[in-house]
C-alpha positions as CSV (number, residue, x, y, z in Angstrom):
1,X,20.4,-0.3,-0.6
2,X,20.2,-1.0,3.1
3,X,21.6,-4.2,4.6
4,X,18.2,-5.7,5.4
5,X,17.1,-5.5,1.8
6,X,20.4,-6.9,0.6
7,X,20.1,-9.9,2.9
8,X,16.5,-10.5,1.9
9,X,17.5,-10.4,-1.8
10,X,20.4,-12.8,-1.2
11,X,18.1,-15.3,0.6
12,X,15.5,-15.0,-2.2
13,X,18.1,-15.7,-5.0
14,X,19.7,-18.5,-3.0
15,X,16.3,-20.1,-2.7
16,X,15.8,-19.6,-6.5
17,X,19.1,-21.2,-7.3
18,X,18.5,-24.2,-5.1
19,X,15.2,-24.8,-6.9
20,X,16.7,-24.5,-10.5
21,X,18.9,-27.6,-10.6
22,X,16.4,-30.1,-11.9
23,X,17.5,-32.7,-14.4
24,X,17.1,-32.2,-18.2
25,X,13.6,-32.8,-19.5
26,X,12.5,-35.3,-22.0
27,X,13.3,-33.5,-25.2
28,X,13.6,-36.6,-27.3
29,X,16.5,-38.2,-29.2
30,X,16.7,-36.0,-32.3
31,X,20.2,-34.9,-33.3
32,X,19.3,-31.2,-33.0
33,X,18.0,-31.9,-29.5
34,X,21.2,-33.7,-28.5
35,X,23.3,-30.9,-29.8
36,X,21.2,-28.3,-27.9
37,X,22.0,-30.1,-24.6
38,X,25.6,-29.0,-25.0
39,X,24.8,-25.5,-26.4
40,X,23.9,-22.5,-24.3
41,X,23.0,-24.5,-21.1
42,X,20.5,-26.6,-22.9
43,X,18.7,-23.8,-24.8
44,X,17.9,-24.1,-28.5
45,X,21.1,-22.1,-29.3
46,X,22.1,-19.8,-32.1
47,X,19.1,-17.4,-32.5
48,X,17.4,-15.7,-29.5
49,X,14.2,-13.6,-29.8
50,X,12.1,-11.9,-27.2
51,X,8.6,-10.9,-28.2
52,X,5.6,-9.5,-26.3
53,X,1.8,-9.6,-26.7
54,X,-0.7,-8.1,-24.4
55,X,-1.1,-11.4,-22.7
56,X,2.2,-13.3,-22.9
57,X,6.0,-12.8,-23.2
58,X,7.9,-15.2,-25.5
59,X,11.7,-15.8,-25.1
60,X,12.8,-18.4,-27.7
61,X,16.1,-19.7,-28.7
62,X,16.6,-22.1,-31.6
63,X,19.2,-23.3,-34.1
64,X,19.3,-21.4,-37.4
65,X,16.9,-22.9,-39.9
66,X,18.3,-25.2,-42.6
67,X,16.6,-27.2,-45.2
68,X,16.2,-30.9,-44.2
69,X,17.7,-30.3,-40.8
70,X,16.0,-30.4,-37.4
71,X,16.0,-27.1,-35.4
72,X,15.1,-27.5,-31.7
73,X,13.2,-24.6,-30.2
74,X,13.4,-23.7,-26.5
75,X,10.4,-21.4,-26.1
76,X,9.9,-19.8,-22.7
77,X,6.4,-18.5,-22.3
78,X,5.2,-16.2,-19.5
79,X,1.8,-14.9,-18.6
80,X,1.6,-11.1,-18.2
81,X,-2.0,-10.9,-16.9
82,X,-3.4,-9.7,-13.6
83,X,-2.2,-12.9,-11.9
84,X,1.3,-11.7,-12.3
85,X,4.5,-12.8,-14.1
86,X,4.3,-16.6,-14.1
87,X,5.2,-19.6,-16.3
88,X,2.7,-20.9,-18.8
89,X,2.0,-24.4,-17.6
90,X,-0.8,-25.4,-20.0
91,X,-1.7,-25.5,-23.7
92,X,0.2,-26.3,-26.9
93,X,2.7,-24.3,-28.9
94,X,2.7,-24.5,-32.7
95,X,5.6,-23.3,-34.7
96,X,4.7,-22.4,-38.3
97,X,6.7,-21.3,-41.4
98,X,4.5,-19.5,-43.9
99,X,4.7,-17.2,-46.9
100,X,6.5,-17.3,-50.2
101,X,5.4,-19.8,-52.8
102,X,6.0,-22.8,-50.5
103,X,3.4,-24.6,-48.4
104,X,3.1,-24.0,-44.7
105,X,5.3,-26.1,-42.4
106,X,4.8,-26.6,-38.7
107,X,5.8,-28.4,-35.6
108,X,4.1,-28.5,-32.2
109,X,4.7,-29.4,-28.6
110,X,3.1,-29.3,-25.2
111,X,4.6,-28.1,-22.0
112,X,7.9,-29.8,-21.2
113,X,8.9,-31.2,-17.8
114,X,9.8,-27.6,-16.9
115,X,6.7,-25.5,-16.6
116,X,6.8,-22.5,-18.9
117,X,9.1,-24.2,-21.5
118,X,7.9,-25.7,-24.8
119,X,10.3,-27.7,-27.1
120,X,8.9,-28.2,-30.6
121,X,11.4,-29.4,-33.2
122,X,10.9,-28.1,-36.8
123,X,12.5,-29.7,-39.9
124,X,12.0,-27.3,-42.8
125,X,11.7,-28.9,-46.3
126,X,12.0,-25.7,-48.3
127,X,14.8,-23.0,-48.4
128,X,14.2,-19.3,-48.8
129,X,12.5,-16.4,-47.0
130,X,9.6,-17.5,-44.7
131,X,7.5,-16.0,-42.0
132,X,8.0,-17.4,-38.5
133,X,4.9,-17.6,-36.3
134,X,4.6,-19.2,-32.9
135,X,1.0,-19.8,-31.8
136,X,0.1,-20.7,-28.2
137,X,-3.2,-22.5,-27.9
138,X,-4.7,-22.2,-24.4
139,X,-8.0,-23.5,-23.0
140,X,-9.4,-20.0,-23.1
141,X,-8.0,-18.8,-26.4
142,X,-5.0,-18.4,-28.7
143,X,-2.1,-16.1,-28.4
144,X,0.0,-15.4,-31.5
145,X,3.7,-14.3,-31.6
146,X,4.6,-13.2,-35.1
147,X,8.4,-13.1,-35.3
148,X,8.6,-11.7,-38.8
149,X,10.7,-12.8,-41.7
150,X,13.4,-15.5,-41.3
151,X,15.7,-17.3,-43.7
152,X,15.7,-21.1,-44.2
153,X,19.2,-21.8,-45.5
154,X,20.0,-24.6,-48.0
155,X,22.2,-26.5,-45.5
156,X,23.4,-26.5,-41.9
157,X,26.9,-25.3,-42.8
158,X,25.5,-22.2,-44.6
159,X,23.1,-21.5,-41.7
160,X,25.8,-21.6,-39.1
161,X,28.1,-19.4,-41.2
162,X,25.3,-16.8,-41.4
163,X,25.1,-16.4,-37.6
164,X,26.6,-13.2,-36.3
165,X,30.0,-13.4,-34.7
166,X,29.5,-14.0,-30.9
167,X,31.0,-11.3,-28.7
168,X,31.8,-11.8,-25.1
169,X,28.6,-11.6,-23.0
170,X,28.4,-8.3,-21.0
171,X,24.8,-8.5,-19.8
172,X,23.5,-9.6,-16.4
173,X,22.2,-13.1,-16.6
174,X,18.9,-13.9,-14.8
175,X,17.1,-16.9,-16.1
176,X,13.4,-17.4,-16.7
177,X,13.4,-20.1,-14.1
178,X,14.7,-17.6,-11.5
179,X,12.3,-14.9,-12.7
180,X,9.3,-17.3,-12.4
181,X,10.1,-18.1,-8.7
182,X,9.9,-14.5,-7.4
183,X,7.7,-11.5,-7.8
184,X,9.0,-10.3,-11.1
185,X,7.8,-8.2,-14.0
186,X,9.1,-5.8,-16.7
187,X,7.4,-2.6,-18.0
188,X,7.5,-1.0,-21.4
189,X,9.0,2.5,-21.2
190,X,6.7,5.1,-22.8
191,X,6.0,8.7,-22.8
192,X,3.2,9.7,-20.4
193,X,1.7,12.8,-18.8
194,X,3.5,13.3,-15.5
195,X,2.3,15.9,-12.9
196,X,5.2,17.7,-11.4
197,X,5.6,17.4,-7.7
198,X,7.6,18.8,-4.8
199,X,9.1,16.2,-2.4
200,X,8.5,16.8,1.3
201,X,7.7,15.2,4.6
202,X,4.2,15.2,6.0
203,X,2.2,14.1,9.1
204,X,-1.2,12.5,9.3
205,X,-3.6,13.9,11.9
206,X,-7.4,14.1,12.5
207,X,-9.2,17.1,11.2
208,X,-9.8,19.9,13.7
209,X,-13.7,19.5,13.6
210,X,-13.4,15.7,14.1
211,X,-11.1,15.7,17.1
212,X,-11.5,16.6,20.8
213,X,-9.7,16.5,24.1
214,X,-11.9,15.7,27.1
215,X,-10.2,17.5,30.0
216,X,-11.0,17.6,33.7
217,X,-13.1,20.7,34.5
218,X,-11.8,20.9,38.1
219,X,-9.5,19.1,40.4
220,X,-10.8,15.7,41.6
221,X,-10.9,12.0,41.3
222,X,-11.9,10.0,38.2
223,X,-14.6,7.4,38.3
224,X,-15.6,5.0,35.5
225,X,-18.5,5.9,33.2
226,X,-21.6,3.7,32.5
227,X,-19.6,1.5,30.1
228,X,-16.5,1.2,32.2
229,X,-13.4,3.3,32.1
230,X,-12.4,4.5,28.5
231,X,-9.8,2.4,26.6
232,X,-7.7,3.2,23.5
233,X,-9.5,1.8,20.5
234,X,-13.1,2.1,21.9
235,X,-15.6,3.6,19.5
236,X,-17.8,6.4,21.1
237,X,-20.7,8.5,20.1
238,X,-21.1,12.3,20.4
239,X,-22.5,13.1,23.9
240,X,-21.5,9.7,25.4
241,X,-20.4,9.8,29.0
242,X,-16.8,8.6,29.2
243,X,-16.1,9.1,32.9
244,X,-17.2,10.9,36.0
245,X,-15.2,13.5,38.0
246,X,-15.6,13.6,41.7
247,X,-14.5,17.2,42.6
248,X,-12.1,17.6,45.5
249,X,-13.6,18.5,48.9
250,X,-12.8,22.1,50.0
251,X,-12.4,23.7,53.4
252,X,-13.4,21.6,56.5
253,X,-15.8,19.5,54.5
254,X,-15.5,15.7,54.9
255,X,-17.7,12.7,54.0
256,X,-19.2,12.6,57.5
257,X,-20.4,16.2,57.1
258,X,-22.0,15.4,53.7
259,X,-23.8,12.4,55.3
260,X,-25.2,14.7,58.0
261,X,-26.5,17.0,55.3
262,X,-28.3,14.1,53.7
263,X,-30.0,13.2,57.0
264,X,-31.0,16.8,57.6
265,X,-32.4,17.0,54.0
266,X,-34.3,13.7,54.5
267,X,-35.9,15.0,57.8
268,X,-36.8,18.3,56.1
269,X,-38.4,16.4,53.2
270,X,-40.4,14.2,55.5
271,X,-41.6,17.2,57.5
272,X,-42.7,19.0,54.3
273,X,-44.7,15.9,53.3
274,X,-46.5,15.7,56.6
275,X,-47.3,19.4,56.5
276,X,-48.7,19.2,53.0
277,X,-50.9,16.2,53.9
278,X,-52.2,18.1,57.0
279,X,-53.1,21.1,55.0
280,X,-54.8,19.0,52.4
281,X,-57.1,17.6,55.1
282,X,-58.0,21.1,56.3
283,X,-58.7,22.2,52.7
284,X,-61.3,19.4,52.4
285,X,-63.0,20.9,55.5
286,X,-62.8,24.3,53.8
287,X,-60.9,25.5,56.9
288,X,-58.0,27.1,54.9
289,X,-57.6,28.6,51.5
290,X,-56.2,26.5,48.6
291,X,-53.1,28.7,48.3
292,X,-51.6,27.4,51.5
293,X,-51.8,23.8,50.1
294,X,-50.0,24.9,46.9
295,X,-47.3,26.6,48.9
296,X,-46.8,23.5,51.1
297,X,-46.5,21.3,48.0
298,X,-43.8,23.6,46.6
299,X,-41.9,23.5,49.8
300,X,-42.0,19.7,49.7
301,X,-40.6,19.6,46.2
302,X,-37.8,21.9,47.2
303,X,-37.0,19.7,50.2
304,X,-36.9,16.6,47.9
305,X,-34.6,18.4,45.5
306,X,-32.2,19.3,48.3
307,X,-32.3,15.7,49.5
308,X,-31.4,14.4,46.0
309,X,-28.5,16.9,45.7
310,X,-27.1,15.9,49.0
311,X,-27.4,12.2,48.3
312,X,-25.5,12.8,44.9
313,X,-22.8,14.7,46.7
314,X,-22.1,12.0,49.3
315,X,-22.3,9.3,46.6
316,X,-19.7,11.2,44.5
317,X,-17.1,11.4,47.3
318,X,-17.7,8.0,48.8
319,X,-17.0,6.0,45.6
320,X,-20.5,6.0,44.0
321,X,-21.2,6.4,40.3
322,X,-22.1,10.1,40.5
323,X,-20.0,13.2,39.8
324,X,-19.5,15.5,36.9
325,X,-20.2,13.7,33.7
326,X,-17.3,14.0,31.2
327,X,-18.9,13.6,27.7
328,X,-17.3,13.2,24.3
329,X,-18.2,16.2,22.1
330,X,-17.6,14.2,18.9
331,X,-18.1,10.7,17.6
332,X,-15.0,8.7,16.8
333,X,-12.4,6.5,18.3
334,X,-10.5,6.9,21.6
335,X,-6.9,7.3,20.5
336,X,-5.3,8.2,23.9
337,X,-6.2,8.0,27.6
338,X,-4.3,10.2,30.0
339,X,-5.3,8.9,33.4
340,X,-6.5,5.7,35.2
341,X,-9.6,5.0,37.3
342,X,-9.4,6.6,40.7
343,X,-6.6,8.9,39.7
344,X,-6.4,12.4,41.0
345,X,-6.4,14.9,38.2
346,X,-5.9,18.6,38.1
347,X,-8.0,21.3,36.5
348,X,-7.6,21.2,32.7
349,X,-5.7,17.9,32.6
350,X,-6.3,15.8,29.5
351,X,-8.2,12.6,30.3
352,X,-9.4,11.2,26.9
353,X,-8.5,12.0,23.3
354,X,-11.2,11.3,20.8
355,X,-10.7,11.5,17.0
356,X,-12.8,10.5,14.0
357,X,-10.2,8.7,11.8
358,X,-12.6,8.1,8.8
359,X,-11.2,11.3,7.4
360,X,-7.7,12.5,7.9
361,X,-5.5,15.6,7.2
362,X,-2.2,15.3,5.4
363,X,-0.2,18.2,6.8
364,X,2.9,18.8,4.7
365,X,5.6,21.4,5.3
366,X,7.0,22.7,2.0
367,X,10.5,24.3,2.0
368,X,10.4,28.0,1.1
369,X,12.8,27.3,-1.8
370,X,10.1,25.1,-3.5
371,X,7.0,27.2,-2.8
372,X,7.5,29.4,-5.9
373,X,7.2,26.2,-8.1
374,X,3.6,25.6,-6.9
375,X,0.8,27.5,-8.6
376,X,-2.1,25.9,-6.7
377,X,-1.7,22.4,-5.2
378,X,-4.1,20.0,-6.9
379,X,-3.3,17.0,-4.9
380,X,-0.6,15.0,-3.1
381,X,0.7,11.5,-2.7
382,X,2.6,9.7,0.0
383,X,4.2,6.3,0.6
384,X,4.4,3.9,3.5
385,X,7.3,1.5,3.3
386,X,7.0,-0.7,0.2
387,X,3.3,-0.2,-0.3
388,X,2.0,1.6,-3.4
389,X,1.6,5.3,-3.0
390,X,-1.7,6.8,-1.7
391,X,-2.8,9.6,-4.0
392,X,-5.1,12.5,-3.0
393,X,-6.9,14.1,-5.8
394,X,-8.5,17.5,-5.0
395,X,-12.1,17.4,-6.1
396,X,-12.2,13.6,-6.3
397,X,-11.2,11.9,-3.1
398,X,-9.9,14.9,-1.1
399,X,-9.9,18.6,-0.7
400,X,-7.3,21.3,-0.1
401,X,-7.8,22.7,3.4
402,X,-5.1,25.3,3.5
403,X,-2.0,26.4,1.5
404,X,0.5,29.2,2.0
405,X,0.4,31.8,4.7
406,X,3.6,32.9,6.5
407,X,6.9,31.1,6.4
408,X,7.6,29.4,9.7
409,X,10.6,31.2,11.2
410,X,12.1,28.0,12.7
411,X,11.6,25.4,9.9
412,X,11.5,27.9,7.0
413,X,8.5,26.0,5.5
414,X,5.0,26.8,4.4
415,X,2.1,24.4,5.2
416,X,-0.2,22.6,2.8
417,X,-3.1,20.6,4.3
418,X,-5.3,18.1,2.4
419,X,-8.3,16.3,3.8
420,X,-9.0,12.8,2.4
421,X,-11.0,9.6,3.2
422,X,-9.6,6.8,5.3
423,X,-12.5,4.3,5.1
424,X,-10.6,1.2,6.1
425,X,-8.8,2.9,9.0
426,X,-5.5,1.6,7.7
427,X,-3.8,4.9,8.2
428,X,-3.2,6.3,11.7
429,X,-3.0,9.9,13.0
430,X,0.5,10.9,14.0
431,X,2.3,9.0,11.2
432,X,5.2,10.8,9.5
433,X,5.5,10.1,5.8
434,X,7.4,10.9,2.7
435,X,5.1,12.8,0.4
436,X,4.9,14.8,-2.8
437,X,2.8,17.9,-3.4
438,X,1.6,18.3,-6.9
439,X,2.5,21.8,-8.2
440,X,-0.4,22.1,-10.7
441,X,1.9,21.7,-13.7
442,X,2.0,18.8,-16.1
443,X,4.5,17.6,-18.7
444,X,4.8,14.9,-21.4
445,X,7.9,12.9,-20.7
446,X,9.4,9.4,-20.7
447,X,8.6,7.8,-17.3
448,X,9.3,4.5,-15.5
449,X,7.6,2.9,-12.5
450,X,8.9,4.1,-9.2
451,X,9.5,0.5,-8.2
452,X,12.0,0.1,-11.1
453,X,14.4,2.7,-9.7
454,X,16.7,1.5,-7.0
455,X,19.4,3.3,-5.0
456,X,22.7,1.6,-5.9
457,X,25.3,3.2,-3.6
458,X,23.7,6.6,-3.9
459,X,23.1,6.3,-7.7
460,X,19.6,5.9,-9.1
461,X,19.7,2.9,-11.5
462,X,17.3,0.7,-13.4
463,X,17.8,-2.7,-15.1
464,X,16.9,-2.7,-18.8
465,X,15.9,-6.0,-20.5
466,X,18.3,-6.8,-23.4
467,X,16.9,-10.2,-24.1
468,X,14.7,-12.6,-22.2
469,X,17.4,-13.6,-19.7
470,X,19.9,-10.8,-20.1
471,X,19.7,-7.4,-18.4
472,X,21.8,-4.2,-18.4
473,X,22.4,-1.9,-15.4
474,X,21.6,1.6,-16.5
475,X,22.3,4.8,-14.6
476,X,19.4,7.3,-15.0
477,X,18.6,10.9,-14.1
478,X,15.2,11.0,-12.4
479,X,12.8,13.9,-12.8
480,X,9.6,14.7,-10.9
481,X,7.7,11.9,-9.3
482,X,4.0,11.4,-9.9
483,X,2.7,8.7,-7.5
484,X,3.8,5.4,-9.0
485,X,5.8,7.0,-11.8
486,X,9.1,8.8,-12.1
487,X,10.0,11.1,-15.0
488,X,13.3,10.3,-16.8
489,X,15.6,13.1,-17.7
490,X,18.3,10.9,-19.2
491,X,19.5,7.3,-19.3
492,X,16.4,5.5,-20.7
493,X,14.6,5.7,-24.0
494,X,11.0,5.1,-24.9
495,X,10.5,1.5,-26.3
496,X,12.9,-0.1,-23.8
497,X,11.7,-2.4,-21.1
498,X,12.8,-2.1,-17.4
499,X,12.5,-4.5,-14.5
500,X,9.7,-3.1,-12.3
501,X,9.5,-6.0,-9.9
502,X,12.6,-8.0,-8.8
503,X,15.2,-5.3,-9.5
504,X,17.1,-6.0,-6.3
505,X,17.5,-9.7,-7.3
506,X,18.8,-8.7,-10.7
507,X,21.2,-6.3,-8.9
508,X,22.4,-9.2,-6.8
509,X,22.9,-11.3,-9.9
510,X,25.1,-8.5,-11.2
511,X,27.2,-8.2,-8.1
512,X,27.5,-11.9,-7.1
513,X,27.0,-14.0,-10.3
514,X,28.9,-16.9,-8.8
515,X,26.4,-17.2,-6.0
516,X,23.5,-17.1,-8.5
517,X,24.6,-19.7,-10.9
518,X,22.9,-20.3,-14.3
519,X,19.8,-21.7,-12.7
520,X,18.7,-23.5,-15.9
521,X,16.6,-26.6,-15.8
522,X,16.6,-27.2,-19.5
């Protein structure tokens, strides 16, 4: 883990610890409650259970159940919905003992002074095997946590004797209060279909038919176009004039000579007009044939054309808006400008780079040692920093442009190019990315979220949930990556839960527990 991430994690956990020292909440004066204040940092003590539903996670600690004795429950309830991993700060929790031949017994409580924690106190009146159910009643429905069969012992001494022998804690402590204050979540580990992929680096660029370089057709000076001189970020249309090029004067030609040509052309045009009008008068008198008038009119048009051309030439070289129009052959966005207004450019020099970034190419270079693993690439994915991977699916949101060909003699790689949509323009041509190319093969394996795997000194590790506030550092052997998921070769089993958000903070709690503290506000 790099130093920046370590520092950020340390700051986050320090903030959490600072916010987790609130005084004890109003649990009430019951004997079981008073005893719990001195047991397990104010938790219920004795029995600890973690249970999940689709909507909530329950982590509850309570004293073993004994007939006629109060047992205080410290129930931590967490939402697991789309809003994220957050404390349940509403509703009512009902603890119920059912089953057997005895009547149901229950206790209930609202949210305590600490959001997310409910503290019902149950006093069983019947010993024996019972079913323990915790039901959370919310404004929009009820969530049931069925904890299965429990034993209600005949007295407290028997109940405490039945508790398993406590061994020295070896897990990593990270309390619910700390979890609730940061982006945190766990994920159930299951088997899933993972597409095999080959890791590589890739570059984003505009597709060849959506990109153009507007270059100078001859040496000369650049002039602004109708909308001003092009700027990076401007949107242009196909055929739009971006700038004008005033070609360089050759030989002995100068601006004074060009102006003289304009004067000559103007005089010639005027003479041609006068001659045409004279002949039209003679034609009315039927003194000449009509053909002479038509010829005079043609000579006048030619003289006017020569005047217009000479005027355009002199305007071009004297700072006017004329010149050779430099047009964009494609619609898109200006991504680079290679000159400034009034600059002298050479023949073929790049002036404006236009690209349509609504569709991009992902150009990957696959090492020749991995090429044999790929039957036919059916997609790719790439990551940008800590963002979720962007996945390209051939036939869905992208297409395969090219794959294979000759091995590059310098890089010893083979190209694979995919085209895909970039509708929001969030991606930019020229970016270098870490990518994976799908090989076309699939396998059914145990997999974990990519965000759950962290680099701990060069070793890939995950943090496995042992109980609600206890975690275990587990070294794992990763397999192929499929976008957000990484296959597991060894180290983790299906049915376990791993930390998918907040793993760095749990790692910090493992390496610097004194700095973390207990963080309880119970």
